[in-house]
N, C-alpha and C positions, 0 to 999 in steps of 0.2 A: 701580620699587621694588626696592631691593637687600635681599633677605632675609638674606644673610650679614651685612651691615653692621648691619641692625636687630637680628639675634640677638646680635651682639657688644655692641651698645649696651645691650640688656636685661640681659646678663650683668654688664656694668660697673656699671650702676645698682643691680642686685641686691646686688652685693658692696659698693657704697658704702653701702647700707642695712644691711650686715652680715646679710643673709638667705641661708640655704642654699636650694638648689632645692626641697627638701622643704617648707621653711617657706613659701616663696612659693606653691608648689603648693597647700598646705593653705589659705592665705588666699583663693585663687581657686577652690577646689573642683575642682582638676584633678589629674592624676597627675604624679609626678616626671618620668616619661618625656616628658610633653607639654612641660613647661618645658625639658627638655633639648633637645627637637627645635626649640623656638623659638631657643634660644641657639646651636645648631649650624647654623641657617639652613635646616633641612629643611622647616619649616612656619612659617606665620604664625599668630598668635593669631586666634581667631574675632572677628568684629566686636563681638559682645556682651561680649567681655572687654577691649576696648581701654580703656574708661574705668576699670574696676576695676584693671587692670594699671598704668595710668599713675598712678592715685591711690597705689598701693602703692610705686611707684618714684619718685614725686615729680616727674613729668615731664608734659608736655602731649602730647596725641594727635599734634599737629603734629611734635613732636620724635621721638616714637616712629616715625612713618612716615618721618622723615628719617634716623633712625639716628644722631642727634647732637644736642647742645644747640644752640639757635638764639638768635642775638642778636636783640634787639628790632627792630633796623633791617632784618633779613632775614626777619622773621616772615611778613609778607604774601606775599612772593615765594615762600617755602618752602611756605606754605599752598596757594597756587595750583598749585605744582608737584606737591605731594602729592595734591591732588584729581585732577589729570590721571593721575598714576601709579596711584592707587587704582582709578580707572575702568578703566584699561588692565589692571591686575592682575585685577580682577573679571571683565572680559570674557574674558581668557585662561582663567580658572578655569571659567567657564561653558562655554566652548568645549571645554575639556578633559573636563569631566564629560559634556557633550553627546556628544562622540566616544565616550567610554567607554560611555555608555548606548546609543548607536547600535550599537556593536560587540556589546554584550550582547544587544540585540534581534535583530540579524542571526543570531547564534549560536543564541539561544533559538528563533527562528522556524524555522530549519533543523532544529534538534533535534526540535521538535514535529512537523514534517512527516514527517521520517524515522521517528520513533517511531510515528506513527500508521500508517504503511505496514507496519511490522514487527510491531507489537503487536496491532492490531485485525485480525480476519479481514476479507478484502476484501468479503464479503457484508454486513458491518455498515455502516450509514450513518455511524457515528461516525468511521470511518477517513477518509472524504471530508471530513467536517466539520472534524476536527482538522488535516487536511492543508491545507485552505483557510485556517484560522485561522493556521497556522504561516506560510503565504505572506504573509498580511496583516501579521503581526508583523515578518517579514523586511523587507518594503517600508517599514514605519515606521522600522525601524532604518537602512535606506539613506537615507531622507529626513533623518534626524538627522546622518548622516555627511557629507551633501552640502549642509548648510545654508548654507555660505559661498559656494556657486556662484551664478551668475546664475540668475534664476528660470527663464528659457526653457531654458537648458542643463540645469539641475537637473531640470526636468520631463521633458525628453527622455531624460535618463539613467535616471531612475526608471522611466519607461514602457518603455524598452528592456530594463532588468534584469527588470522584471515579465514581459515577454513571453518572455524567455529562460528564466526560472525556471519559468513555467507550461509552456512547451514541453518542458523537461526532465522535469517531473513527469508530463506526459501521455505522453511517450515511455517513461518508466519503467513507467507503468501499462500501456501497450500491450505492452511486453516481458513484464510479469508475467502478463497475460492469455494471451499467445501461448505462452510457454515453461513457465509454472507452472500452466496450466489453472485460473485463478482469475477471479472476477468483477471487472469494472472498478471502481476506486475512485471515479474522477471521472465520475459518471453523472448523468443527469437522470431522465427518466421510466423506470420499470420496470414492464413488463407481466407479470403472473403468469398462467400457464396450468396445467393439471393436471400435465403432465409436461414443461413447457418454460417458458422465460422470455426476454423481450426487454429488453435494457439499451440505452438511448439515451445515447450519449456525444457530446461536441461534434464529433468527427471521424468516428466510425464507430459501428456498432451491434455488440453482442455477443449472440449467440443461444446459450442453454443448452438442449441437447437431452438427453433421457433423464434428467431431473432426479430426484435422490434414488436413483440407481442407481450401481453401480460403474462404469458406462460414461458417466456424465454428462460432457459436453464443452462448453467455452466456445469458440464459433467467432466469429471476427471477420469481419464482412461490411460491405458498403457501406451508408452511411446510407440508411434507408428501403427497402432492397431486400427485406427480409423483414418481413412484417406478419401480422396475424391471419388473413388470407386464404390465405397460402401457407406458413405456418410448419410445418404438419403435413407438407406435401410435402417441405419442406427437411429436417426431422428424419428423415423416412422414408428419404430418399436417404442420409443419413449412416449410419443404422442398416443399410440395405441394403449399403452399402459394407463395413461391418464384417463382416456375415454372409458376403458373397461372399469377403472376404479369408480368413476361416476355411476356406472350401471350397478356395480356390485354393492357400493355403499348405500344405494337407494333401492335396492332390489325389494326389500320388505316394506318399503315406505310408499311405493308407487300405488296409488289408489284410483287412478283413472287414466284412460287412453282415449284420445279424441282422434278420429280419422277425418281428414280434411280433403276436399276435392278442389282441384284447381279450376278456376273459372275466369273467363275473360270479362265477365260482368263486373263493372266497377261502380258500386254504389254502397252507401252506408248500411243499407238494410240487409244485403245478402253477402257482401264480401269484405275482406280485410287482409292486411299483411300479417303473416304469422309471426310468432315470437322471434325466431331465429332466421328462418328461410325467407328471402325476399320473394315477393310475388303475392298474388291475390287468390284467396281460397275461401270456400264457404264450408260450414260444418256439414259433414256427411253422416257421421255416426259417433255416438259416445258409448264407450265400453267401461263398465264399472264393476262387473262381477270378477271375483278374485281369480277364478280358474282361467278365464280368457286373458286377463292381464298377465298372469304368470306364463301362459303359453306364448304370448307375443314377445314378452321380455326374454324368455329362453331362446326364441328364434334370433333375437337381436344379439344375445350373448354369444351365439354360435357363429355369427357372421365373420367373414374374412376381411382383413384390412390390407388391400393392395396398394402399390405405389400410385397407380392410376386406375380409374374405373372406366370401362367402355360401356357400362350399362346405360341404356337410353333413359331419358327423363320419364318419370312416371307421373300420372295424373293425381295420385293419392299420396298424402303425407300423414304420418303418424306423430302425434304429440303425447309425451309421457308426463303425467302430472303427479306431483306430491302435494296433496291438499289442493290449493288453487294456483300453484306455481309450476310452470313448465320447466323441466330440467333437461329434456332432450327432445329433438325432433329427428325423424328419419324417413327416407323413402327407400327405394330398392338399390340406390347407388351411392347415397351420401348420408352421413350422420352429422347432425348439427348441435353445437353447444355454444351458447352465447354468440360471440362474433367470429366463430371459426367452424370449420367442417373437416371431415375426414372421409375418404372413399371407403365404401363397404360393398361386399358382394355376398348375397345369400345363396345357399344351395337351392336346387330346384324344389326339394321337399319343403324347405322353410318358406320359399316364395309361395308355394301352394297354400301353406298354412296361413300366411298373411292375407293372401287373396281371398281365402274362404271367409275372412271377417268382413271383407268389403262386399262379397257377393251374398 
């Protein structure tokens, strides 16, 4: 089907009828521009306009599709030729629109998936939902673009692309958890605990320790390695490492230790609330010599970190200073840092060492 020849034929027959483009457009309820596009060969009239257009121009549909007047002797041959050309033209149009639709679906699907990751917080289930929806739309778009391929090759290609896209999304999710300390987006079962969470993903598990604190941390572990039976121990180890790191990082910087005695006396002259531990204490002793400081800190470094401590409350509290800043406080059963604490137990020998500084 020759659009350019058809356009010239429409223009010729319109002029033969002494009609302007505007007048023909008005009769057919279309715009001047539409008629101009027909005559320039840029577009074909819609099928619904074939008969009204031919009636206005005084030609047959067969002649319109041929782009010329047809002699009676050639009418049947031209009709058959135009039927074949029309089918071919329609098929190309369908494929063109199918490819356009497929490309739009691919772009839209990727847009939804990327937007879901960037807009919704990773803790929200909507992030995973819209990401999966975007992948589905993307695959539908690929199927539209590959519709001409043989079924087996098409199916293999779609499956391969699906696996690649899913792998990329899972890898991006992994990087997001590891580098940005965020919950996994593509997850299945989520187990909620008082101060921890277990996220089950297709490839690995993510453990959140110290939930709802400034120290909450998403840790990637092997599938099934951490469960309800050992998650307390796992999170305790993580917390212990952090406390030990504070001690080790400041070991050479600690230049003062203050021993405080608990008192029930509440007045501004003798008592105050300590930096981390709630309660009222008054200064009992200041220790500044290097040997004594190292001895006390070494005892602290050797202490054990249990799940729970049954050590009774003690009257005395130790504060560790770096210059004029308190970095840690501890008694015989607890170690305090900022707004948190952890249970500790000293050996009898280390308890005796600490008590010797009090006595």
